[in-house]
C-alpha positions as CSV (number, residue, x, y, z in Angstrom):
1,M,43.4,190.0,81.2
2,H,42.9,186.9,83.3
3,E,45.1,184.0,82.2
4,L,42.1,181.7,81.8
5,Y,40.3,184.0,79.4
6,Y,41.8,182.7,76.2
7,W,41.6,179.1,77.3
8,I,37.9,179.4,77.9
9,A,37.5,181.3,74.7
10,L,39.1,178.6,72.7
11,R,36.7,176.0,74.1
12,L,33.7,178.2,73.1
13,I,34.7,178.3,69.4
14,A,32.4,176.0,67.4
15,G,34.3,173.3,65.6
16,I,37.2,173.1,68.0
17,G,37.3,169.8,69.9
18,N,40.0,168.5,72.2
19,V,42.2,167.1,69.4
20,T,42.0,170.3,67.3
21,C,42.7,172.3,70.4
22,R,45.8,170.3,71.0
23,N,46.9,170.8,67.4
24,L,46.5,174.6,67.7
25,L,48.5,174.7,70.9
26,A,51.2,172.6,69.3
27,R,51.4,175.1,66.4
28,F,51.0,178.4,68.3
29,G,52.1,177.7,71.8
30,S,49.2,179.3,73.7
31,P,45.5,180.0,73.3
32,E,46.2,183.8,73.2
33,S,48.6,183.3,70.3
34,V,45.9,181.3,68.5
35,F,43.6,184.3,68.6
36,H,46.4,186.6,67.3
37,A,47.2,184.3,64.4
38,G,46.4,185.1,60.8
39,R,43.7,183.3,58.8
40,D,46.3,181.6,56.5
41,D,48.3,180.2,59.5
42,L,45.1,179.0,61.2
43,A,44.0,177.2,58.1
44,Q,47.1,175.2,58.0
45,V,46.3,173.5,61.3
46,E,44.8,170.0,61.0
47,G,41.1,170.0,61.8
48,M,40.5,173.7,61.1
49,G,37.8,174.4,58.5
50,P,37.0,177.8,57.0
51,Q,34.1,178.5,59.4
52,T,36.2,177.8,62.4
53,V,39.1,179.9,61.1
54,E,36.6,182.8,60.6
55,A,35.1,182.4,64.0
56,I,38.6,182.8,65.6
57,A,39.5,185.7,63.4
58,R,36.3,187.6,64.2
59,F,36.3,186.8,67.9
60,R,35.8,189.8,70.2
61,H,35.7,190.3,74.0
62,S,33.0,188.2,75.6
63,D,31.2,189.1,78.9
64,A,30.2,185.4,79.2
65,I,33.8,184.4,79.7
66,D,34.2,187.1,82.4
67,R,31.2,185.7,84.1
68,E,32.6,182.1,83.9
69,I,35.8,183.2,85.5
70,E,33.8,184.9,88.3
71,R,31.8,181.8,88.9
72,I,35.0,179.7,89.1
73,E,36.5,182.0,91.7
74,A,33.3,182.3,93.7
75,A,32.8,178.6,93.9
76,G,36.4,177.9,95.1
77,V,37.1,175.9,92.0
78,R,40.4,175.8,90.1
79,A,40.6,175.5,86.3
80,L,43.7,173.5,85.5
81,T,45.0,174.0,81.9
82,I,46.7,171.1,80.2
83,V,50.1,172.8,80.6
84,S,49.7,173.2,84.4
85,P,52.1,171.2,86.5
86,E,49.1,170.0,88.6
87,Y,47.3,168.6,85.6
88,P,47.4,164.7,86.0
89,D,50.0,163.1,83.8
90,N,47.9,160.0,83.2
91,L,45.1,162.2,81.7
92,R,47.4,164.4,79.8
93,N,48.8,161.5,77.9
94,I,45.5,160.1,76.5
95,Y,44.5,160.8,72.8
96,D,42.0,163.6,73.6
97,P,42.6,165.1,77.0
98,P,40.4,168.0,78.0
99,P,42.4,171.3,77.7
100,L,40.7,172.6,80.9
101,L,39.9,170.5,83.9
102,Y,37.7,172.1,86.6
103,V,38.7,170.9,90.1
104,K,36.8,171.2,93.4
105,G,39.2,169.9,96.0
106,S,42.8,169.0,95.3
107,L,44.8,166.7,93.0
108,K,48.0,165.2,94.3
109,P,51.0,163.5,92.7
110,K,50.1,160.2,94.4
111,D,46.8,160.2,92.5
112,Q,48.8,158.9,89.6
113,S,48.4,155.5,91.3
114,A,44.7,155.2,90.8
115,L,42.1,152.6,90.1
116,A,38.8,153.5,88.3
117,V,35.8,151.6,89.5
118,V,32.5,151.5,87.5
119,G,29.4,149.5,87.6
120,S,25.6,149.3,87.6
121,R,23.5,152.1,89.0
122,S,21.0,149.5,90.2
123,S,23.6,147.3,91.9
124,S,22.8,144.0,93.5
125,D,23.7,143.3,97.2
126,Y,26.5,141.1,95.8
127,G,27.9,143.7,93.6
128,R,27.7,146.4,96.2
129,Q,29.5,144.2,98.8
130,A,32.2,143.3,96.3
131,A,32.8,147.0,95.4
132,L,32.8,147.9,99.1
133,D,35.4,145.3,100.1
134,I,37.7,145.8,97.1
135,C,37.7,149.6,97.2
136,R,38.3,149.7,100.9
137,E,41.4,147.5,100.5
138,V,42.9,149.2,97.4
139,A,42.4,152.6,99.1
140,A,44.1,151.3,102.2
141,A,46.9,150.1,100.0
142,G,47.4,153.7,98.8
143,L,45.5,153.7,95.5
144,T,43.2,156.6,94.7
145,V,39.7,155.4,93.7
146,V,38.2,157.1,90.7
147,S,34.6,156.9,89.8
148,G,31.6,158.9,88.5
149,M,29.6,159.6,91.7
150,A,26.5,158.0,90.1
151,R,24.1,155.9,92.1
152,G,25.0,152.3,92.9
153,I,28.5,151.0,92.4
154,D,30.1,154.5,91.9
155,S,28.8,155.8,95.2
156,V,29.9,152.7,97.1
157,A,33.4,153.0,95.6
158,H,33.8,156.6,96.7
159,A,32.4,156.0,100.2
160,A,34.5,152.8,100.7
161,A,37.7,154.8,99.8
162,L,36.7,157.5,102.3
163,A,36.0,154.9,105.0
164,A,39.5,153.6,104.5
165,K,40.9,157.1,105.0
166,G,42.0,157.0,101.4
167,R,41.7,159.4,98.5
168,T,39.0,159.4,95.9
169,I,38.2,161.4,92.7
170,A,34.7,161.9,91.3
171,V,34.4,162.7,87.6
172,L,31.2,164.5,86.7
173,G,29.2,164.6,83.5
174,C,28.1,168.1,84.4
175,G,29.6,171.3,85.8
176,V,31.7,170.8,88.8
177,D,29.4,173.1,90.7
178,I,26.4,170.8,90.1
179,V,25.7,167.9,92.5
180,Y,24.3,165.0,90.5
181,P,22.5,163.0,91.7
182,L,21.2,165.4,94.3
183,E,21.1,162.9,97.1
184,N,24.9,162.6,96.8
185,K,25.4,166.1,98.2
186,R,26.9,164.8,101.4
187,L,29.2,162.4,99.4
188,Y,30.1,165.3,97.1
189,D,31.3,167.4,100.0
190,R,33.3,164.6,101.5
191,I,35.0,163.8,98.2
192,A,35.9,167.5,97.7
193,E,37.4,167.5,101.2
194,N,39.4,164.3,100.9
195,G,40.2,164.2,97.2
196,A,38.7,166.0,94.2
197,V,35.5,166.5,92.2
198,V,36.5,167.2,88.6
199,S,34.8,167.9,85.2
200,E,35.7,169.2,81.8
201,Y,32.4,171.0,81.5
202,S,32.0,174.7,82.2
203,M,30.3,175.9,85.3
204,G,26.6,175.3,85.5
205,T,26.5,172.7,82.7
206,K,23.5,170.4,83.3
207,P,23.9,166.6,83.5
208,N,22.8,165.9,79.9
209,A,22.9,162.3,78.8
210,Y,25.3,163.0,75.9
211,N,27.9,164.3,78.4
212,F,28.5,161.0,80.1
213,P,30.1,158.9,77.3
214,A,32.8,161.6,76.9
215,R,33.1,161.8,80.7
216,N,33.9,158.1,80.9
217,R,37.2,158.6,79.0
218,I,38.4,160.9,81.9
219,I,37.5,158.3,84.5
220,S,39.7,155.7,82.7
221,G,42.3,158.3,81.7
222,L,43.0,159.2,85.3
223,A,43.7,155.6,86.3
224,L,46.2,152.8,85.8
225,G,43.3,150.4,85.3
226,V,39.5,150.1,85.4
227,L,37.5,147.7,87.6
228,V,34.0,146.7,86.3
229,V,31.9,145.3,89.1
230,E,28.4,144.9,87.5
231,A,27.3,145.8,84.0
232,G,24.6,144.8,81.5
233,M,25.4,144.4,77.8
234,K,24.4,148.0,77.1
235,S,26.0,149.5,80.2
236,G,28.0,152.7,80.1
237,S,30.6,150.8,82.2
238,L,31.4,148.8,79.0
239,I,32.1,152.2,77.3
240,T,34.6,153.0,80.0
241,A,36.2,149.6,79.7
242,R,36.6,150.0,76.0
243,M,38.1,153.5,76.4
244,A,40.5,152.1,79.0
245,L,41.7,149.5,76.5
246,E,42.2,152.2,73.9
247,Q,44.2,154.2,76.4
248,G,46.4,151.2,77.2
249,R,44.9,150.7,80.7
250,D,44.3,147.3,82.4
251,V,40.7,146.2,82.6
252,F,39.6,144.1,85.6
253,A,36.2,142.5,86.2
254,V,34.4,140.9,89.1
255,P,32.5,137.8,87.9
256,G,28.8,137.6,88.7
257,S,26.0,135.1,88.8
258,I,25.2,133.3,85.5
259,Y,21.5,134.1,86.3
260,S,21.9,137.8,86.6
261,F,21.6,140.2,83.6
262,K,23.9,142.6,85.4
263,A,26.7,140.1,84.9
264,K,26.3,139.7,81.2
265,G,28.5,142.7,80.3
266,V,31.1,141.7,82.9
267,H,31.3,138.1,81.6
268,S,31.7,139.5,78.1
269,L,34.7,141.5,79.2
270,L,36.2,138.4,80.8
271,R,35.8,136.4,77.6
272,S,37.5,139.2,75.8
273,G,40.6,139.1,78.1
274,A,39.7,141.3,81.1
275,K,41.5,140.1,84.3
276,L,39.2,138.2,86.7
277,V,39.2,139.8,90.2
278,E,38.2,137.9,93.3
279,G,39.7,140.4,95.7
280,A,41.9,143.5,95.9
281,G,45.1,141.4,95.9
282,D,44.5,140.4,92.3
283,I,44.5,144.1,91.3
284,L,47.5,145.1,93.4
285,E,49.5,142.1,92.1
286,E,48.7,142.9,88.5
287,L,49.6,146.6,88.9
288,K,52.7,145.5,90.8
289,L,51.7,147.5,93.9
290,G,52.3,146.6,97.5
291,G,50.0,145.6,100.3
292,P,48.1,147.9,102.6
293,Q,50.1,151.0,103.9
294,H,47.8,151.2,106.9
295,A,45.2,149.0,108.6
296,L,41.6,149.6,108.0
297,V,40.0,151.6,110.8
298,Q,37.9,149.3,113.0
299,P,35.0,150.7,114.9
300,E,35.6,151.5,118.6
301,V,33.1,151.1,121.4
302,D,32.3,154.9,121.3
303,V,31.8,155.0,117.6
304,I,28.1,155.6,117.9
305,A,28.6,158.7,120.1
306,E,31.0,160.1,117.5
307,L,28.4,159.9,114.7
308,E,26.8,163.0,113.3
309,P,23.2,163.6,114.6
310,A,21.6,162.5,111.3
311,L,23.5,159.2,111.5
312,Q,22.7,158.7,115.2
313,N,19.0,159.3,114.6
314,L,18.9,156.7,111.8
315,Y,21.0,154.2,113.9
316,G,18.4,154.6,116.7
317,M,15.6,153.4,114.3
318,L,17.4,150.1,113.6
319,Q,17.1,147.0,115.6
320,E,19.0,143.7,116.0
321,A,16.4,142.1,113.8
322,P,16.6,143.2,110.1
323,V,14.4,146.1,109.0
324,H,13.4,146.6,105.4
325,I,14.4,149.8,103.7
326,D,10.8,150.7,103.0
327,E,10.1,150.6,106.7
328,L,13.0,152.9,107.4
329,I,11.7,155.3,104.8
330,V,8.4,155.5,106.7
331,R,10.2,155.9,110.0
332,S,12.7,158.4,109.0
333,H,10.6,160.5,106.5
334,L,13.7,160.7,104.3
335,P,13.8,160.4,100.5
336,S,15.1,156.9,99.5
337,G,18.3,158.3,97.9
338,Q,19.3,160.3,101.0
339,L,18.4,157.3,103.3
340,S,20.6,155.0,101.2
341,S,23.5,157.4,101.4
342,L,23.2,157.5,105.2
343,L,22.9,153.8,105.5
344,L,26.0,153.3,103.5
345,E,27.9,155.6,105.9
346,L,26.7,153.6,108.8
347,E,27.7,150.4,107.2
348,L,31.2,151.7,106.4
349,A,31.5,152.9,110.0
350,G,30.8,149.3,111.1
351,C,27.5,150.2,112.7
352,V,25.1,148.6,110.3
353,R,25.1,145.4,108.3
354,Q,23.1,145.0,105.1
355,L,21.3,141.7,104.5
356,P,19.8,140.4,101.2
357,G,16.6,142.0,100.1
358,K,17.5,145.5,101.2
359,R,17.2,144.7,104.9
360,F,19.3,146.4,107.5
361,A,20.2,145.6,111.1
362,K,22.5,146.9,113.8
363,A,26.0,145.4,113.7
364,H,27.6,144.0,116.8
365,I,30.3,146.5,117.8
366,N,32.9,145.0,120.2
């Protein structure tokens, strides 16, 4: 029987969460041994109620688990168990690590030096620029950038790390085979090629709202610290920051405008002791890490010719004078999400500059 079979089976038993699973593994050594244990022995494990004990005792072969393993293999995904040598140590040592971590791409030992970056989905020009600059610099310094691949600050953080030729990890609130949001398909593919897309949820799991608070503990758990760029008072970013504190991680925050509601949550964090960040150096110094290991790649004269056709076409629609994004939507016939993703790539390549008010213009390439 496939070695993953009993790991997946254990996750499917109602009443067994991550902490109870850890208790069972500590007592019996492996998921397979759990299913071969007697009722009396199972009942002695903390967190095990009568119904959960009975569910394990009555468990029989499941075709659904066989199908899950087939989907994992067909998608080129690896399911790392918590006892696997490749399982991230940072994550393994939190209070409730996921017993299984689905991985599209690769995790490397150097990913232990990671910074999580979270913020508003409807980011301002200021917040976006701050995330872009800081993430490019910390990625160039050798830190892996971890985020949730959501719209806004998350997407900027991942793309900036990729532009700096660095590594980045996206933590999803759905199955690792689901691209969410859909306009980030291109970004998803690039992350999987140059880092990893990870999730604790089984293949095909939809991005339900209740998945994301739990997902946030993995974002912070993978990193040495969490940077919050923009966040309202009810933002999910504050949940990530709180989890980071519970996990003993550093919390950093970029101050915002006193007139912006997107800064309210960030300023609350600063009043509570988060470390104020004005640049990547503040983070590197606090984490006692060195400066850049390699210089940021600057655009060459022939950078336009090296762009992919979709990027070249969009670049050709721009002018020296700023063009509003609504006009670009009309010209390109692209959905706003896909257009924003392409514009971000052009900006990170040094071909485009974004101006206030969602206006874009060609950059001067020397």
